DRENGU-622923 format. One record per residue (C-alpha): x, y, z; residue in three letters. Coordinates in steps of 0.2 Angstrom, whole numbers, plus 5000, padded with zeros to 4 digits. Example, Ala and Ser with C-alpha at 12.3 -4.5 7.8 and 13.67 -1.06 7.14 Angstrom:
BEGIN
506249785039ALA/506849955036SER/
//
This chain:
BEGIN
469550964731MET/469551084718LEU/467850984710GLU/466950994724GLY/467451184725THR/466951214710ALA/465451164713LEU/465051244726LYS/465351384718LEU/464151324704GLY/462951314719GLN/462951484726GLN/463051574708VAL/461151484708ILE/460751544728THR/460851714720HIS/459951644706VAL/458551584715THR/458351744729LYS/458351834713ALA/457151744701TRP/455851734716LEU/456051904722ASN/456751844741HIS/457851964749ARG/457851944769LYS/456251834772ALA/457451684769VAL/458951684779GLN/459551504775SER/460451484759GLY/460051314755ASP/459051294738LEU/457651184745VAL/457351324759ASP/457051474745LEU/456051374734LEU/454951314747ALA/454451494749VAL/453651514734SER/453251344728VAL/452051244737THR/451951084725ASP/453050984733GLN/453450874716LEU/453551034705PHE/454751104719ARG/455850954719ARG/455850934699ARG/456251134700LEU/457751094713ALA/458550984701ARG/458351094687GLN/459051224696LEU/460651104702GLU/460951044684GLU/461351244679ILE/462351264695GLY/463451124687ASP/463451184672GLN/464251334680VAL/465551254689ALA/466051144671THR/466351304664ARG/467251364677VAL/468451194677ALA/469451234661PRO/469951404671LEU/470751294683LEU/472051184670GLU/473751314676SER/474951284683GLY/474751334702LEU/474651214714ALA/473251134719GLU/473051234736HIS/472951394730GLU/471851364716ARG/470651294731THR/471051464738ALA/470651574724ALA/468851474721LEU/468651504741ASP/468851674739ALA/467651684725VAL/466351624735VAL/466651704750ASP/466451864738THR/464951804732LEU/464251754749THR/464651944756GLU/464052054739ALA/462252124737ASP/461652014721LEU/459952044725SER/458552054714ASP/458752244715ALA/460652254713ALA/460652134698LEU/459452234689PHE/460552404692ALA/461652334683THR/460552314666ASP/461252104669LEU/462952164660ASP/464052044667PRO/465752204666ILE/464552314676ARG/463952174687LEU/465752114691ALA/466352304693ARG/464952324705GLN/465552174715VAL/467252224719ARG/466652374724ASP/465652294738GLN/466952164743VAL/468752264737PRO/470352184740ALA/469652004742ALA/471251914736GLU/472252004748PHE/471051974764ARG/471251804757ALA/473051804754GLY/473151744737LEU/474851724728SER/474951854712GLU/474451694698PRO/473351654712ALA/472451814713ALA/472351814692LYS/471651654693LEU/470251734706TYR/469951884695GLN/469651784680LEU/468151654689VAL/467451804697LEU/467151874677ASP/466751724673GLU/465651674688THR/464751864687CYS/464551794666VAL/463551664670CYS/462651734684LEU/461851904672ALA/461551784657THR/460651644669ILE/459351774677VAL/459251844658ARG/458651724651ASN/457451644667LEU/455551654663PRO/454451724675GLU/454151634688PHE/452251574691THR/451651434703ASN/450651414685ARG/450951344668ALA/452251224679GLN/452851114664THR/453051264651GLU/454051334664LEU/455151194667LEU/455451174649SER/456051334645ARG/457251314659MET/457951144652SER/458851254639GLY/459851354650ILE/461251244651PRO/461651234632GLU/461451464631ILE/463051424644LEU/463751284636ASP/463451414621ARG/464551584628LEU/466451604623PRO/467551504633ARG/468551614642THR/470251564647THR/471851654656LEU/472351714641ASP/470651764633ALA/469551824649PRO/468151874634ARG/468451734623GLY/469251744605THR/467651744595ASP/468151904586HIS/470351864585ASP/470451824566THR/469551974559GLU/470452094572PHE/471952004567ALA/471652044548GLY/471352214552ARG/472952234564TYR/473852174551ARG/473352274537ARG/473452434549PHE/475552374550ILE/475652354532ALA/474852524525GLU/475652624541ARG/477552564540LEU/477552514520ASP/478252684517ARG/479752784515LEU/480052954512GLU/481153004499LEU/481853134507PHE/483153254499GLY/481953254482VAL/481553404476ASP/479653364468VAL/478153474467ARG/476653474472ARG/476853304482TYR/477653214495THR/478953084486ALA/478752924495ARG/478852734492THR/478552574497SER/479752484508VAL/479952344498GLY/480352474483THR/481652524492ALA/482352384503TYR/483952344498LEU/484952174507SER/486352214516LEU/487852114526THR/488252104542VAL/489652034553THR/489351904569GLY/488051764559ALA/488451614564ALA/488551504549GLN/488151294549PRO/489851184551VAL/490251144533ASP/490850974527PRO/492551044521LEU/493151124536GLY/492351274552ALA/491951454548VAL/492251594558ASP/490851614568GLU/491151794573GLU/492051874558THR/490951784545SER/489851914533SER/488251854530ARG/486551944522ARG/485552014535ILE/484151904531GLU/484951724533GLN/485851804548ALA/484051824554LEU/483351664550ALA/484351594561ASN/484251684577ARG/482851704588GLY/483551864596ARG/484751984589VAL/485352154596LEU/485752234577LEU/487252374577ARG/487252494565GLY/488052664561GLU/487052814558ALA/486052794541GLY/486552604540SER/484852544536GLY/484152494553LYS/482452594555SER/482052534535THR/482652334540LEU/481252334554LEU/479852434544GLN/480352294530TRP/480152144541VAL/478652224548ALA/477852234532VAL/478252064526ASN/477851974543ALA/476152094543ALA/475752034524ARG/476651824525SER/477551874510THR/479251834515PHE/480251734503THR/481851644507GLY/482751624522PRO/481351704532LEU/479951614523GLN/479751544540ALA/478851694548TRP/477551704538ASN/476251724549GLY/476951804564ARG/476251934569VAL/477352114571PRO/477552234585PHE/478352384581PHE/479052504596VAL/479952664591ARG/481152704609LEU/481052884603ARG/479252874607SER/479552804626HIS/480552904630ALA/480152954647GLU/478652854658GLY/478352644659PRO/478852544643LEU/477352464634PRO/476352304637LYS/476052194623PRO/474252264624SER/475052474620GLU/476152414608MET/474752394595VAL/474352574590GLY/472752674586THR/471852504582VAL/471752464599ALA/470152534602GLU/469452394589PHE/470652244600MET/469752094609PRO/470352104627GLU/472052004628GLY/472551984611TRP/474152034612ALA/474451944624HIS/473751774616ARG/475051784601ARG/476451864614PHE/476151714624ALA/476051564607ASP/477451644602GLY/476951704587SER/477551894592ALA/478751964581LEU/479452114594LEU/480452234584LEU/481152374594VAL/481852534585ASP/483352634592GLY/484352614608VAL/485452754604ASP/483952844604GLU/483652854623LEU/484852924637LYS/485952794646ALA/485052774662SER/483552734652ARG/484352604642ARG/484652524660ARG/482752524662THR/482352444643VAL/483752314647HIS/482552254663ARG/480952294651TRP/481652154639LEU/482052024652GLY/480152034659ASP/479452014642LEU/480751874639LEU/480451784654SER/478451804653THR/478451774633TYR/480051664631PRO/479451604613ASP/479351764603ILE/480851834590ILE/481452004595VAL/482552104585ILE/483152264593VAL/484152414587THR/485452524590SER/487152624584ARG/488852544593PRO/489152664606GLY/487452644613ALA/487652434615ALA/489052354616GLU/489052174609PRO/488652084624ARG/487352204630TRP/485952094627LEU/487051924630ASP/486251884646ALA/484451894638LEU/485151774625GLY/485451894611PHE/486451874595HIS/487452034592ALA/487552094574LEU/488252224565LEU/487952304549LEU/489152314539GLU/489652444526PRO/489052444509MET/490152364496THR/490352414478GLY/489052304472PRO/487952364486ASP/487952524480ILE/487552484464GLU/486052404469ALA/485552524481PHE/485652674468CYS/484752574454ARG/483252534468ARG/483352734470TRP/482752794454HIS/481852654453GLU/480852704469ALA/481052894462ILE/480052814446ARG/478552734456GLU/478252924465SER/478252994448VAL/476852854444ARG/475952894459ASN/475853094455GLY/477553184458ALA/478353284445GLN/480053304443LEU/481353464434HIS/481553294421CYS/480553184412GLU/480553034418ILE/481552954405ASP/483153054407GLU/483252954424LEU/484252804416ALA/485252954412GLU/485753024429TYR/485752844436GLU/487252794425ALA/487852944427SER/488152924450ILE/488652744445ILE/490052804434ARG/490752924447GLN/490352814463PHE/491652674451GLU/492952794446THR/492852944462LYS/493452834479GLN/493052994490HIS/491152964483LEU/491152784483ARG/491652814502ALA/490552944506LEU/488952804499ALA/489352684512ALA/487852714519SER/486052704512PRO/485652894521LEU/486952964513LEU/486852844497CYS/485352914493ALA/485753094498MET/486853074484LEU/485753004472CYS/484253164477ALA/485953304475LEU/486453204458ASN/484753234452LEU/484453404459ASP/486253484455ARG/486153414439ARG/487653274441LYS/488653384452GLN/488953304469LEU/489653384484PRO/491653344489PRO/491353304508ASP/490153244523ARG/489853414526MET/489553504512LYS/488253334508LEU/487253404521TYR/487653574517GLU/486453534501ALA/485353414507ALA/484753544520ILE/484753704508GLU/483653574494LEU/482353544509LEU/482153714515ILE/482753844505GLU/482353784490ARG/481153694490ARG/479353804493ASP/480353954479ALA/480653824464GLU/478753734467ARG/478053934465ASP/477353924483LEU/476654084489CYS/475954114508PHE/475354274510SER/474854234531ASP/476354184534LEU/478254214525ALA/479654154534LEU/481554154526ASP/482654024525SER/483854094538ARG/482254104551THR/481553934546LYS/483553864549LEU/483753964566ALA/481953884572LEU/482553704568LEU/484253704573GLN/483553784592TYR/482553624592LEU/483653514587ALA/485053604601TRP/483453574615TRP/483053394610LEU/484953354611THR/485153434628MET/483553324635ARG/484253164625ALA/482653164616ARG/482253124600ALA/480553164599GLU/479653314607LEU/477653354609THR/476753494597VAL/476353574613GLN/478353584619ASP/478653634600ALA/477453764601VAL/478153824618HIS/480053804612ARG/479653904596VAL/478654044607GLY/480154054618HIS/481454084606PHE/480554204596LEU/480754324608GLU/482554324604ARG/482054354585MET/480854534585PRO/481054534565HIS/479854394566VAL/477954414568SER/476654274568GLY/475954134580ASP/477154004587PRO/475753854581GLN/475553924565GLU/477353934564ILE/477653754568VAL/476353694558ASP/477353814545HIS/478953704546LEU/478053534547LEU/477153574530GLU/478753664521ARG/480253624530SER/480453454522GLY/481453424538ILE/480453384553ILE/478853294552ARG/477453214563ARG/477553044565PRO/476053024578SER/474653164581GLU/475353254595GLN/477253194593ARG/478653294582ILE/480253234576ASP/481853234563PHE/481353144547ILE/483153064553HIS/484253094568ARG/485653144557THR/484853284553PHE/484553344572GLN/486553304577GLU/486853414562TYR/485753554566LEU/486053544584ALA/488053534581GLY/487653704572LYS/486853784586TYR/488253754599PHE/489453834586VAL/488353984583SER/488053994600GLU/489953954607HIS/489453814617LEU/490953714618ILE/491253684633GLU/489453614635VAL/490053494620LEU/491653444629VAL/490753404644LEU/489453284638ASN/491053214625ALA/490953044634HIS/489253004631LYS/489052914615ASP/487452994612GLN/488553124606TRP/489653084597ARG/489053134581GLU/488353304585THR/490053344592ILE/490853284575LEU/489553394566LEU/489753524576ALA/491653514573ALA/491353524554GLY/490253684556HIS/491753784569CYS/492953924564THR/494753854565ASP/494853954582ARG/493253854589LEU/493753684583ARG/495453714591ALA/494453764605ASP/493753584604LEU/495053494603VAL/496153544614ILE/494653524626GLY/494453374622LEU/496353294623LEU/496353414641ASP/494753334648ARG/495653134641ALA/497153194652ASP/496353224667GLN/495053064666GLU/495752894661PRO/494052824662ARG/493652894647HIS/495352934640ARG/495352854623ARG/493652884619ARG/494053064618LEU/495653034611ARG/494752964596LEU/493453104596LEU/494653234596ALA/495653154580VAL/494053114573ALA/493353304575ALA/494953364565ILE/494453274549ASP/493453414544SER/494653574547GLY/496153604535GLN/497153714545VAL/497653684565LEU/498653784575SER/500553734580PRO/499953664596GLU/498153604589VAL/499453494578SER/500753424591ARG/499353374604ARG/498353294591ALA/499953224584GLY/500353144602GLN/498653064606ALA/498352994588LEU/500352914590ALA/499452834606GLU/497952764598LEU/498752674586LEU/498852524581PRO/496852514583PRO/496452394597ARG/495052324585ASN/493852344571ALA/492952484579ARG/494352614581GLU/494552624562VAL/493152734556PRO/493852874567ALA/495652844565LEU/495552834546ALA/494953004546THR/496653074550ALA/497353004533GLY/499052974529GLU/499653054544ALA/499352874552VAL/500252764539VAL/501952814546ASP/501252784564LEU/500852624560LEU/502252454565PRO/503052394548ASP/503152214556ASP/501352144562PRO/501752014573SER/502052104587THR/500052134587LEU/498752034592THR/497651984579THR/496352084581SER/497552234580ALA/498152184566ALA/496652154555GLU/496152334563ALA/497552384556THR/497352304537VAL/495652384537TRP/496252554542LEU/497652564527LEU/496352504517SER/495252664522LEU/496752764522VAL/497152714504ASN/498552804494GLY/500352734489ASP/501152734507ARG/499652634515ALA/499952514499LEU/501752504504ARG/501452454519LYS/500152324518LEU/501652254506ILE/502652194524GLY/500952134531TYR/500452004516ALA/501851884525GLN/500851874541ASP/500051704540PRO/498651774552ARG/498051894539LEU/497551814523GLY/495851854527LYS/495852034531ALA/496852054516LEU/495551994502LEU/494352104514HIS/495052244510GLY/495552194491TRP/493652304488GLU/494552464494PHE/495752444481TRP/496152454462GLU/495952274458PRO/497352224449ARG/498652334455ARG/498152254474TYR/498352084467VAL/499952124461GLU/500652194475GLN/499952134493VAL/498951974489LEU/500051894477SER/501151884490GLN/499951814503VAL/500651644508ARG/499251554522SER/497351584515TRP/495651564526PRO/494951404523ARG/493551504517PHE/494151664510PRO/492651754505ARG/492551884489LEU/491352034489SER/491452094471ARG/491251974457PRO/492152084447GLU/493451984457HIS/493451834451VAL/494451854434PRO/496051914444TYR/496051744454LEU/497151694441SER/498451814446LEU/498651724464LEU/500251624466ARG/499651444467ASP/498751404484PRO/498951284498PRO/497951124491PRO/496851124509ALA/496251334503THR/494451334496VAL/494151474488GLN/492251554490THR/491351694482LEU/489851734494ARG/489051854487ALA/487451954478GLY/486051934475PRO/486951914459LEU/485551914440ARG/486651764434ASP/488251644436LEU/489151694422SER/490551784431PHE/491151584435VAL/491251564415ALA/492951484412GLY/493451474432GLN/494251324435THR/495151354457ASN/493251354465PHE/492951224477ARG/491751304486VAL/490351414479LEU/489051514489THR/488051614478VAL/486351734480GLU/485451724464LEU/484151884461ASP/482351774460PRO/481751884447ARG/483251834432TYR/483651644426GLU/485251604430ALA/486051464419ASP/486951334427LEU/487951284411ALA/489251414415VAL/489851294433LEU/490451164420THR/492351224418ASP/492651194439ASN/493051024438GLU/493751024455ARG/492151104464LEU/491551004480GLU/490251114487MET/488951214480LEU/487551324488LEU/486251424479LEU/485251534488HIS/483651584477GLY/483851424467SER/482051414460GLU/482751554447SER/483951414439CYS/483951334425ARG/485051184417GLY/485151084430HIS/485850944422GLN/487351034419HIS/487750984438LEU/488050814431ALA/489750884423GLY/490350914441LEU/491350774446PRO/492050824461ALA/490450894469LEU/490050794486LYS/489050934495ASP/487551034485LEU/486151144492ARG/484751214485MET/484051354496HIS/482051424490GLN/481951284477ALA/480051324473ARG/479151204458GLY/479651044461HIS/478550894468HIS/479950774469ASP/481750754465LEU/481950714447ARG/482150884443TRP/484250854448LEU/485050744438PRO/486050574447GLY/487750654453LEU/488450484457GLU/489850574470ARG/488450674480LEU/488750634498GLU/487650774504SER/485850834499LEU/485151004508ASP/483451064500VAL/482551204507ARG/480951304507GLY/480151184492CYS/478551184496ARG/477851104482GLU/478750924487LEU/477750794490THR/478750644485ALA/480650614483LEU/480550524470ASP/482450524459GLY/483250484476LEU/483750314471ALA/484850414459ASP/486050494472PHE/486950324474THR/488250374485GLU/487350494497LEU/487250474515THR/486550634523GLN/484850724518LEU/484150864523GLU/482350934522LEU/481951094526TRP/480051194526ASN/479551074514CYS/477751044523PRO/476750964511ASN/478150814510LEU/476750674512THR/477950524503ASP/479450444512PHE/479550284503GLY/481050324492PRO/481750394508LEU/481650234515SER/482150144502ALA/483950224500HIS/485450104509PRO/486650254509GLY/485650384520ILE/486150384541THR/486050544543ASP/484250654541LEU/483750814546SER/481950864544LEU/481051024547ASP/478951064544ARG/478450894537PRO/476750894533ALA/475450884546ALA/474950684546GLU/477050654548PHE/477350534560GLN/478950454564ILE/478650284558ARG/478450354540ASP/480150344539LEU/480250154538GLY/481850054535SER/482850214536LEU/482750194555LEU/483650034558ASP/485050104550ARG/484950304555VAL/486550364564THR/485950564565MET/484250594569LEU/483750824568ASN/482050844567LEU/481251024568HIS/479351064571ASN/478650934571LEU/476750924570PRO/476350774582ASN/477050714597THR/478650604594PHE/478650434602ASP/480450394607LEU/479850204607ALA/479950224589ASP/481750264588VAL/482250144603ALA/483150024591ASP/483850144579SER/485850144581PRO/485750314585LEU/487250414589ARG/486650594588HIS/484850624591LEU/484350814590TRP/482550884594LEU/481851074594THR/480351134596ARG/479750964595CYS/478250864606ALA/479050694615VAL/477950564625SER/479250514635SER/481450504636LEU/481150334644SER/481450254628ALA/483150294626LEU/483850224641GLN/484350064630GLY/485250174619MET/486950144622LYS/487750224605SER/487050404608LEU/488450524611THR/487550694606ASN/485650724613VAL/484950884610SER/483350944616LEU/483451124610THR/481651224615SER/480651044620THR/479451044634GLU/480450894645LEU/479750824662ALA/481450774668GLY/483150714662ILE/483250544671GLU/482950424659PRO/484650504650LEU/485850484666VAL/487150354663GLY/487050314644LEU/488650234644PRO/489250374628ASN/488350524631LEU/489650664632SER/488550814627ARG/486950864632LEU/485851034624ASP/484551104635LEU/484451244627ARG/482751344629GLY/482151164638ALA/480651194650THR/481051324664PRO/481851264683GLY/482251114673LEU/483250994688ASP/484750944683LEU/485450844700THR/485050664692PRO/486650714682LEU/487850684697LYS/487450494696GLU/487850484679HIS/489550434680GLY/490650504668ARG/491150674659PRO/489850784650ILE/489850944644SER/487751004643VAL/487551174635TRP/486451304642LEU/485751464638GLU/486651624644PRO/484951674657ASN/484251494655GLN/483651464673GLN/483951274680VAL/483951194694ARG/485251074706GLY/486951134701LEU/487651144717GLU/487350964719ASN/488450914702LEU/490150894702GLY/491850924690SER/491350804678GLU/489950894673VAL/490551054663SER/489251194656PHE/489151274639ASP/488251444641ARG/487951494623ARG/486351584615ASN/485151454606TYR/484551514588ALA/482651484585PRO/482351464566GLY/
//
């Protein structure tokens, strides 16, 4: 039926072509081609040959339309769409005059047809997908019609042979036209060219960070994202299951790149200034340039789309085509949609917290709609924790990660990177008040201060505040502010009071003193806060400044000029796009807004909005600006409201306690009420409450229980963290009583970095009796103190998870590691010889192992059973590794030069081999010949790879884990294998029918795999787990009712399947997020 309708459509086009060609209008009522030709062509033989030629052209039109019909629509819907196009062409005026009125422009012609026959889809009763097909086919027919008429020779009864000859070339012309599809209505000829242009645009636009707080002359201090970026740690990242024991999935810390590599949808939460936006910029720039290394190397080639939500506080949220930016005018039609549809898009959504609560619900729906349409894209969404709970996007398959505060090594690394960024800025034209050679002295000075002054180290725990401290250390000749409020005050002074004065700049036409500039900025910050926004238009800014100037009669000047002056000279606001203004960081907006609320005595407004997470930082900073009396009004107002509103009670009390931190003098009434609130808040329920409670200082210590056994595990761990943040002798004595609790070994170890190392080991850690299976040390300098611990139980594994490190010198002389995981800085060469004293070392994982030398020393590790070398570049085979006779598991990742597996035979006890992202590996002969390997994981092999290349391995393999195979996997090739576990991820499979006889299968995973049905799996006698996460949407699970034995089915939280109502109790479901790699 479809072919017939397509042919009918082709002939309809030719009928209109013929009428226009022969200048027929109303003289011939018949639409029959022969009748049309009979009027103008008298020679019967010529008429028949001409008719055949025109019919051939009509058939070519039908051939061009045919690929458009290859969609998921039912046949009757496709037929209805084609019939609607035929009816439209019949009804429209496509005479020669009408065609030539459009200059034979296909776009103008299609627009004219739609104007003449409006709402054709509605009249035809087409569904939305069928209507899209109608529009696409109509466009295609207009292209064909205009092209044919444009290329037809002038009609004449003379020179018949020449006329037929010239017409014979038209089908070839049609064939050369760009093919249109639902995804590419204008073809894809210019996609590659535009992709390059877009990538360059993104890289240039986002690869720069302003070093605000740096007082340089005649230059805006900027640096590249790559120079300033520091890899931070997150919690909540899933880790692989280790052979030596399980890792706590929800609380384990990992470097952010490792965590992202294992997740396709991430909600990244972090406090103000924790580096969320910088991280997204770094991801976007590296994706645009395809310069990822390490865990994110597989993201090279992805196309970044960066969405700042603050720019979409109102109106519809952007479609893919609206995320491209100012190069959109050059974009081929449908290009952005095609990147989303093929899964190459990397969507980066910044700042959920910068929208009001009602708008966040819109963002949730927007993300849901995008992911329903484009399920294969990678998405990272950022927010402050108060605006998005960890489970906020669970239903959409997101995994929540929380950025951790910077540790001591992180702070030191950040300082070094910051000063290197300053050097880069100077090399690019900036001028400092000191010589560039003096920067090393300033760098060393601030690092020493962070090491020796705990209050400064606590201040520097976020990248934003650490950057401010570095800037002020440089500006104030190494004299640093004592607290957060003084730090912000000094930064504001540097940016707006002294910036022009110290540059000797003078503006004769417009002179604004620092007090006036500060007042104007405070007012703009207040106006944005009251409207729950982080941006305003230039027009709004001019209007608001004009309004505020009415209160400042001593200031004369045009509001537009004043706004321009603030943008150019204050250093605090900026123009992110031509028509929009924002603060250089939201924290400055909150600081200045808080100052305005206090100066205007608007304490009741703060109290009224205190339950909203967007207001939390503004209120805390306002408390810092308050006089003692106003602070008392604020705290009492918060506590009174807490007493009256049970729903918000705990949030308001936490805010009241945190607000007191900024004040030194409390009235007896405020002190009494605050003490009561604090007592009711303790102990903390979870880690999220700890930072606010820690602001109360040592007052919390006596209110915490001496015996943690009455607390839940979450509350007990949060209490350990609280005591570590409060610090001091009283807190340390309290922790000694917690050391005996078997649940708290991990929390106590994590708190080590907040204390003087030796004292904490001797008084607290030496009392711990029960260590976690995988303890984590974050500072290499703690390693020597491990010898002071009492002998741990034999099952305890001592693990250092740190980096990126320059070398492994911290391990020298140590003998107590059984598991060691280290991230190495690839810029430095690490000598593996220092590992040889670790005779108990069973598992070694090295990230960035391309920088290592001395691999032969691994042979001196007699207990080594598990070796994982990640980013092991520069090797063509495995002979660079020594023969490790006891090695049971080998994991090699990111070795793009690897082409063969020579040397594999030297690992005589090897049973498990993992080869990830080795795209040039073609020689699997040594793998086939190895008699012991039974478990194989293989990701992204060479393009020519076929499963049969594994040879005799298939006769003994029991676990096969395959990812991203380049060719269709014929399961018949493994039908005779003794497989117990078969894991396929993003692999095209021919049919599952070959699995019907595989009685040994217990675990089958078909994640992100297109399936026609699961019937062949039903009845497998030992199948107990079936992982279908990311498989074909709408997959019918009804056949499982015939399975006849218990089975656990894994699905994503929002995955749509059919047939659940038909299944009995023997089928259980585990809905959990799947992380495409």
